[in-house]
C-alpha positions in Angstrom: 94.4 96.1 76.7 91.0 97.6 78.0 91.6 96.3 81.0 94.8 97.8 81.8 93.2 101.0 80.8 89.7 100.8 83.5 92.8 99.4 85.9 94.9 101.9 85.6 91.5 104.3 85.7 90.8 103.3 89.2 93.5 103.0 90.5 94.2 106.6 90.0 91.0 106.9 90.9 91.7 105.7 94.2 94.7 106.8 95.0 93.3 110.3 94.2 90.5 109.9 96.7 92.7 108.1 99.4 94.7 111.3 99.1 91.7 113.6 99.8 90.6 112.0 102.7 94.1 111.8 104.4 94.5 115.0 103.5 90.8 116.5 104.9 91.3 113.9 107.9 94.9 114.0 109.0 94.4 110.5 109.2 97.7 108.7 108.7 97.7 107.5 104.7 98.8 103.4 106.1 95.8 103.3 107.9 93.9 104.1 104.3 96.2 102.8 101.9 97.0 99.3 102.8 93.5 98.2 103.0 92.9 99.6 99.5 96.0 97.7 98.0 94.8 94.9 99.3 91.1 95.4 97.8 93.2 96.2 94.5 94.5 92.7 94.4 98.1 93.2 95.7 98.7 91.0 98.5 99.0 91.5 102.1 102.7 91.4 102.2 103.7 93.4 99.1 100.8 96.4 100.4 102.6 96.4 104.0 105.5 96.9 102.6 105.1 99.5 99.9 102.7 101.7 102.9 106.0 101.5 104.8 108.2 102.4 102.5 106.3 104.7 101.1 106.2 106.1 105.1 109.8 106.0 105.4 110.5 107.8 102.2 107.9 110.8 103.2 109.4 111.2 107.0 112.8 111.6 105.3 111.6 114.2 103.2 110.0 115.5 106.3 113.0 115.1 108.2 115.2 116.8 105.7 113.0 119.9 104.8 112.3 120.6 108.6 
């Protein structure tokens, strides 16, 4: 139970950190998100797939709102 809480806390902290870095540098989120997911123990294939899904969804909303 405590291990899950620590893993969730670490995940939220890294998500906040990565979001801040992407916002400050303007660097693409995929360049930071995929290595972070791999660092957290996600298989590389799943990490790349999650990044592609995220990019697709954000681009759809970007097109819709512009």
